[in-house]
C-alpha positions as CSV (number, residue, x, y, z in Angstrom):
1,M,85.8,-16.9,209.8
2,A,88.0,-14.6,211.1
3,A,86.2,-11.6,212.9
4,A,86.3,-8.6,210.7
5,A,88.7,-5.7,211.8
6,K,87.8,-3.8,214.3
7,G,85.5,-0.7,213.5
8,A,85.3,-1.9,209.9
9,D,81.6,-1.6,208.2
10,M,81.7,-5.1,206.4
11,S,78.5,-3.8,204.9
12,T,80.0,-1.6,202.8
13,P,79.8,-2.9,199.3
14,W,83.7,-2.5,198.7
15,G,83.4,-6.4,198.0
16,Q,82.7,-5.5,194.3
17,L,86.6,-4.7,194.2
18,L,87.9,-8.3,195.0
19,M,88.6,-11.1,192.6
20,V,89.7,-14.2,194.6
21,G,90.2,-17.9,193.8
22,L,87.5,-20.3,195.8
23,P,88.9,-23.3,197.8
24,G,88.1,-26.3,195.6
25,P,85.6,-27.8,192.9
26,E,82.2,-26.8,194.4
27,L,80.5,-23.9,196.2
28,D,81.2,-25.2,199.4
29,A,80.3,-23.0,202.9
30,T,83.6,-20.8,202.2
31,A,82.6,-20.0,198.5
32,R,79.1,-19.2,199.4
33,W,80.8,-16.8,202.3
34,L,82.5,-15.1,199.9
35,I,80.6,-14.6,197.3
36,Q,77.1,-14.3,199.8
37,E,79.0,-12.0,202.5
38,L,82.0,-10.5,201.2
39,Q,79.9,-9.8,197.9
40,V,83.1,-10.2,196.1
41,G,83.1,-9.0,192.6
42,G,84.8,-11.9,190.8
43,I,86.3,-15.3,191.0
44,I,89.3,-17.0,189.9
45,L,89.5,-20.4,188.7
46,F,92.4,-22.7,189.2
47,R,93.5,-26.4,188.6
48,R,91.8,-27.1,191.9
49,N,88.6,-25.9,191.1
50,I,88.5,-28.1,188.0
51,V,87.4,-31.8,187.6
52,G,86.0,-31.4,184.5
53,L,84.1,-29.7,181.8
54,E,80.3,-30.2,183.1
55,Q,81.3,-29.6,186.8
56,V,83.1,-26.3,185.5
57,A,79.8,-25.1,184.1
58,D,77.9,-26.1,187.1
59,L,80.2,-24.5,189.5
60,V,80.1,-21.3,187.9
61,R,76.1,-21.3,187.1
62,A,75.9,-21.7,191.0
63,C,78.4,-19.1,191.8
64,Q,76.6,-16.8,189.4
65,E,73.1,-17.6,191.0
66,A,74.3,-17.0,194.5
67,A,76.0,-13.7,193.5
68,L,72.8,-12.3,191.8
69,A,71.0,-13.3,195.1
70,A,73.0,-11.5,197.3
71,S,74.1,-8.4,195.5
72,G,71.9,-8.3,192.1
73,Y,75.5,-8.4,190.1
74,P,77.0,-11.0,188.7
75,L,80.5,-11.9,188.8
76,W,83.8,-11.6,186.8
77,V,84.3,-15.2,186.3
78,A,88.3,-15.5,185.0
79,V,91.1,-18.2,184.6
80,D,94.4,-17.7,183.0
81,Q,94.2,-20.1,179.8
82,E,96.9,-18.6,178.0
83,G,98.4,-21.5,176.0
84,G,101.4,-23.7,176.2
85,P,102.8,-24.3,179.9
86,V,99.6,-22.0,181.5
87,Q,96.5,-23.5,180.6
88,R,94.0,-24.5,183.4
89,L,91.7,-26.1,181.5
90,Q,93.0,-29.4,180.1
91,P,91.9,-31.7,176.9
92,P,88.9,-31.9,176.0
93,F,89.0,-28.5,176.5
94,P,90.9,-26.7,173.1
95,Q,94.5,-26.4,173.7
96,V,96.7,-23.8,172.4
97,P,100.8,-23.7,172.2
98,A,102.8,-21.7,174.2
99,A,103.3,-18.4,173.0
100,R,106.6,-18.6,172.1
101,S,106.0,-21.3,169.6
102,L,103.4,-19.2,168.0
103,G,105.5,-16.2,168.2
104,A,108.3,-18.4,165.9
105,A,105.4,-19.6,163.6
106,A,102.5,-18.3,163.5
107,R,101.2,-15.4,161.6
108,P,98.3,-12.7,163.4
109,E,95.5,-14.4,161.7
110,V,96.4,-17.4,163.2
111,V,96.7,-16.8,166.9
112,A,93.4,-14.7,166.6
113,E,91.7,-17.6,165.0
114,A,93.0,-19.7,168.3
115,A,92.0,-17.1,170.7
116,Q,88.8,-16.7,169.4
117,R,88.0,-20.7,169.6
118,V,89.4,-20.5,173.2
119,G,87.2,-17.3,174.0
120,A,84.3,-19.3,172.3
121,A,84.5,-22.6,174.6
122,L,85.6,-20.3,177.8
123,R,82.3,-18.7,177.2
124,S,80.0,-21.5,176.7
125,L,81.5,-22.7,180.4
126,G,79.8,-19.4,181.9
127,I,83.7,-18.2,182.2
128,N,83.6,-14.5,180.7
129,M,87.7,-13.2,181.4
130,N,90.8,-14.6,180.3
131,L,93.8,-13.3,182.3
132,A,95.5,-13.1,178.9
133,P,97.3,-12.7,176.5
134,V,100.9,-12.1,178.0
135,L,102.6,-8.6,176.8
136,D,105.9,-8.9,178.3
137,V,109.1,-9.1,175.7
138,P,111.4,-11.6,177.5
139,R,114.9,-10.6,176.7
140,S,116.7,-13.6,177.5
141,P,115.6,-17.4,178.7
142,D,116.5,-16.6,181.7
143,C,113.5,-14.2,182.3
144,P,110.7,-16.4,184.0
145,L,108.1,-15.3,181.2
146,W,110.3,-16.8,178.3
147,E,107.9,-19.5,177.4
148,R,105.4,-17.2,177.8
149,G,105.9,-14.4,175.8
150,Y,105.0,-14.2,171.7
151,G,109.1,-13.2,171.5
152,S,111.9,-10.6,171.8
153,Q,110.8,-8.0,169.6
154,P,108.2,-5.8,170.6
155,E,106.5,-4.9,167.4
156,Q,106.3,-8.9,167.2
157,V,104.6,-9.3,170.8
158,A,102.1,-5.9,170.1
159,A,101.4,-7.4,166.9
160,L,100.4,-10.8,167.7
161,G,99.1,-9.7,171.5
162,L,96.5,-7.6,169.8
163,A,95.6,-10.3,167.3
164,A,95.0,-12.4,170.6
165,I,93.0,-9.6,172.4
166,Q,90.6,-9.2,169.3
167,G,90.3,-13.0,168.7
168,Y,89.3,-13.5,172.6
169,R,87.0,-10.5,172.1
170,A,85.1,-12.4,169.2
171,G,85.0,-15.5,170.9
172,G,82.8,-13.7,173.8
173,V,85.4,-13.0,177.1
174,L,87.3,-9.9,178.3
175,P,90.7,-10.1,177.9
176,V,93.2,-8.9,180.2
177,A,96.5,-8.3,179.1
178,K,99.4,-8.3,181.4
179,H,101.6,-7.6,182.9
180,F,102.2,-3.9,182.6
181,P,104.9,-2.2,182.5
182,G,106.2,-5.4,181.1
183,L,108.8,-7.7,182.9
184,G,110.9,-8.9,179.9
185,T,114.6,-8.0,181.9
186,T,113.6,-9.4,184.9
187,R,115.4,-12.3,186.1
188,L,113.5,-12.7,189.3
189,D,110.1,-14.6,189.8
190,S,107.6,-12.3,191.4
191,H,105.4,-15.2,192.8
192,L,108.8,-15.7,194.9
193,D,110.5,-12.3,195.5
194,L,109.7,-8.5,194.3
195,P,111.9,-7.6,190.9
196,T,113.5,-4.2,189.7
197,A,113.3,-3.5,186.2
198,D,115.5,-0.4,185.6
199,P,116.8,-0.8,182.0
200,G,116.9,3.1,181.1
201,Q,114.2,4.9,178.5
202,E,114.8,3.6,175.5
203,E,114.3,-0.4,176.8
204,R,111.1,0.6,178.7
205,Q,109.9,1.7,175.7
206,R,110.1,-1.8,174.1
207,D,108.5,-3.1,177.3
208,L,105.5,-0.3,176.8
209,L,105.1,-0.8,173.1
210,P,102.8,-3.8,172.9
211,F,100.5,-2.0,176.0
212,Q,100.2,1.2,174.0
213,R,99.5,-0.7,170.9
214,A,96.8,-2.9,172.6
215,I,95.4,0.2,174.4
216,A,95.1,2.0,170.6
217,G,93.4,-1.4,169.7
218,G,90.4,-1.4,172.2
219,V,91.6,-4.2,174.9
220,P,89.6,-3.7,177.5
221,G,91.7,-5.0,180.7
222,I,95.4,-4.5,182.0
223,M,97.2,-6.4,184.7
224,V,99.6,-4.9,186.7
225,A,103.0,-6.4,187.9
226,H,104.7,-6.6,191.1
227,L,107.6,-4.8,189.5
228,V,109.5,-1.8,190.8
229,V,110.5,0.8,188.4
230,P,113.1,3.2,189.7
231,A,112.3,5.5,187.5
232,W,108.7,6.0,188.5
233,D,108.7,5.1,192.2
234,D,110.3,2.9,195.0
235,L,106.8,0.9,195.5
236,P,105.7,-2.0,192.9
237,A,103.7,-0.9,190.1
238,S,100.9,-2.7,191.2
239,L,101.0,-0.6,194.2
240,S,101.8,2.4,193.0
241,A,99.9,6.0,191.9
242,V,102.4,6.8,189.7
243,A,102.3,3.5,187.4
244,V,98.3,3.0,187.5
245,T,96.8,6.3,187.4
246,Q,100.0,8.7,185.9
247,E,101.3,6.4,183.6
248,L,98.8,3.9,182.5
249,R,95.6,6.0,182.9
250,Q,96.4,9.3,182.1
251,R,100.0,9.1,179.7
252,L,98.9,6.4,178.1
253,G,94.9,7.0,178.1
254,F,93.8,3.8,179.2
255,T,90.1,3.5,180.1
256,G,89.3,0.2,181.2
257,L,89.4,-2.4,183.9
258,I,92.8,-2.1,185.4
259,C,93.6,-5.5,188.1
260,T,96.8,-6.1,190.3
261,D,98.8,-9.4,190.0
262,D,97.6,-11.9,192.8
263,L,98.3,-10.0,196.1
264,E,99.5,-12.9,198.2
265,M,102.8,-13.6,195.8
266,G,106.1,-13.2,197.1
267,A,107.1,-10.2,196.1
268,I,103.9,-8.5,198.3
269,R,103.9,-10.4,201.4
270,R,107.5,-10.6,201.9
271,R,106.9,-6.8,202.4
272,W,103.7,-6.0,203.2
273,S,100.5,-7.2,205.1
274,M,97.9,-7.9,203.2
275,A,95.7,-4.9,204.6
276,Q,98.6,-2.4,203.8
277,A,98.8,-3.9,200.0
278,A,95.4,-3.6,199.5
279,T,95.1,0.1,200.8
280,L,97.9,0.8,198.4
281,A,96.8,-0.8,195.6
282,V,93.0,1.3,195.4
283,A,94.8,4.3,196.5
284,A,96.9,3.4,193.1
285,G,94.0,3.5,191.3
286,Q,93.4,0.0,190.7
287,D,90.0,-1.7,190.0
288,L,90.5,-5.3,190.4
289,L,92.5,-6.8,193.4
290,L,93.5,-10.5,193.1
291,I,93.9,-12.5,196.0
292,C,93.7,-16.3,195.3
293,E,94.3,-18.4,198.0
294,Q,93.6,-17.5,201.9
295,P,90.0,-16.5,202.5
296,Q,91.2,-14.6,206.0
297,L,93.5,-12.3,203.8
298,M,90.4,-11.7,201.9
299,E,88.6,-10.6,204.2
300,E,91.8,-8.5,205.7
301,A,91.6,-6.8,202.6
302,L,88.1,-6.0,202.6
303,A,88.1,-4.8,206.0
304,A,90.9,-2.7,205.7
305,L,89.4,-0.8,202.7
306,A,85.6,-0.7,204.8
307,A,87.8,1.0,207.7
308,N,89.8,3.6,205.7
309,P,87.4,6.8,206.0
310,D,90.3,8.1,203.5
311,L,89.7,6.1,200.9
312,E,85.7,6.4,200.4
313,E,85.9,8.6,197.6
314,I,88.2,6.5,195.5
315,L,86.4,3.7,196.5
316,S,83.1,4.9,195.4
317,A,84.6,6.2,192.3
318,T,86.5,2.9,191.6
319,R,83.1,0.5,192.7
320,R,81.1,2.7,189.7
321,R,83.8,1.9,187.0
322,V,84.1,-1.3,187.7
323,L,79.8,-2.2,187.9
324,A,79.7,0.0,184.3
325,Q,81.9,-2.6,183.3
326,K,79.9,-5.4,184.0
327,R,76.9,-3.7,182.8
328,V,78.6,-3.3,179.3
329,W,80.5,-6.9,179.3
330,L,78.1,-9.1,181.8
331,A,74.6,-7.9,180.8
332,P,72.5,-11.1,179.7
């Protein structure tokens, strides 16, 4: 692995703030290094990590054993199992239609039952976090979230999204609603570049309503989008203290886990180094930083945090919050 940044104290346990992707379907040398040396707080599974259901369960079990031996804390184990086009686990794992299809036909109780079924199946594999549901309110088929959203009416999205949240919780996994503050008016995919949403206060409230309802309903996790809201900040919401701390924490009153979208997406990497992005995200108030592909970037992020004395107070408070959530959700 690349050498840590000069002067960085890599023994400082800020790794609990990272949720990372693994290279493949086994606990190989790189995966073991991430878990035992960097002591990351969580892992996220992609298709490259999945061969079959028994293999996934074995991989998760091996990762958890390595984490407990290294740090004494279990891992968040996350996956994007939304339904429709975004389902990392394939049959015989339970499959769910796309959110838009559900929004066109399903009642909230049907959505809740499907989410509970998926949540229980995830939990049986050792997966404890689902990065779902999508609470964006896509306005047109040009929006990259069109199929992944429950519909174009905020009340409908709020009702079905809350039903999914309740279902996942009943199934035993922590749901993470996404992508705050809402990508519904965008046409640019943040995987490629940085979108901007400046729809005016009334339209912005349409995007925020599902998140407000989810918070009132007890959603335990929210993912923040790589999206510039000019009325708030020049930075993307994922790196903005206005979006994360002032709007989400203080104005909307959210007290659960907040995570970034993947910091390797084009929206971020075309403009900021990983060290810059990680520093801005933590300063903004993020709890978990998603870095899903390159191990050297995970190390770069951790080195930047460990080497920055100005962040020490924030990092300590954030780590306490993350570990407190682990004690609630991941207790044996």
